N, C-alpha and C positions, 0 to 999 in steps of 0.2 A: 737263882740265885742273886744272893746281893753282893756286888762287887764294891769295893772301894782302891781306887788308885792313887796311891803317895806319889806324887811327882806331876804337876800338872805341865808339863811343857813338852814340848812337840810330839816326843814318843809316847807319853802316859795320855796324852790326849786322842793320838789318833788310836791306840789299841780299846782304851776306855769306850771312844765313843764306836769302835767299830760293834763294842760288846751291846754297849746301849741300843745298836741301830739292829743288834740280833735279837733284841728282846730282852735283854737283863738289866735287871735294877744297877745303876753304877751311880756311885759318890766319888767326887775328885777333892783330894786332899792339897794343899800346899803350903808351905810358910811365908813366902815371896807375898807379900802385903798388894803390889803394885800388881802383880798376876790376879790374887784374887780379886780385888776391888775392880779392874777393870770386865774380869769375865764379871762379874756381879753384876755391874753396872747397865752393861748390854744385855743381860740375861741370857750368857750362852758366849761359843765361839764359832767365827766363822770358817767355814771350811771348804773347800773346792777341790776338785782332782784334776789335775794339770792345769789349774789357775781357769778352771771352767767350772760354771754355775756354783758360783758363790752363793750359798746361803749359810743361813745363821741355825745353830743345833744348840737346842736348849740344856744345859747341863746344872748339873748340883753343885756348886765348888765352895770349902770351908778349910778354915785352919783346923790344924791336928788336934787344938786343944778342946776343938767340939766333940764329944765321943758320941758315935752311932754305933747301933749294932750291924755286924757285917759278915757276911759268911767268907769272904775271900778277900784276902788283901794282898793288891798289885804291886811292888816298888818301882818307879821309875826315878832312879837318883843318878843325878851327874857324877860323872867319876875325872879326879883331877888326876892326871898324871904328873909325878916331880921329876 
């Protein structure tokens, strides 16, 4: 299945990377320019468990304006409490 994760913060990246590691195709989407450009520049995100075995995981990240064919969209959006 082809997943897209809208919101590449801590939770979106974590769940998306777990899906990717299980063999699923995953694209990440975010609107924050700094996040997208940083991840694109370094080629992925650094992942570790309990601060150990830090390694780079390659991911595909883009802005929502770029349309792609997906089968499942997962939303990870920040909630603002007033």
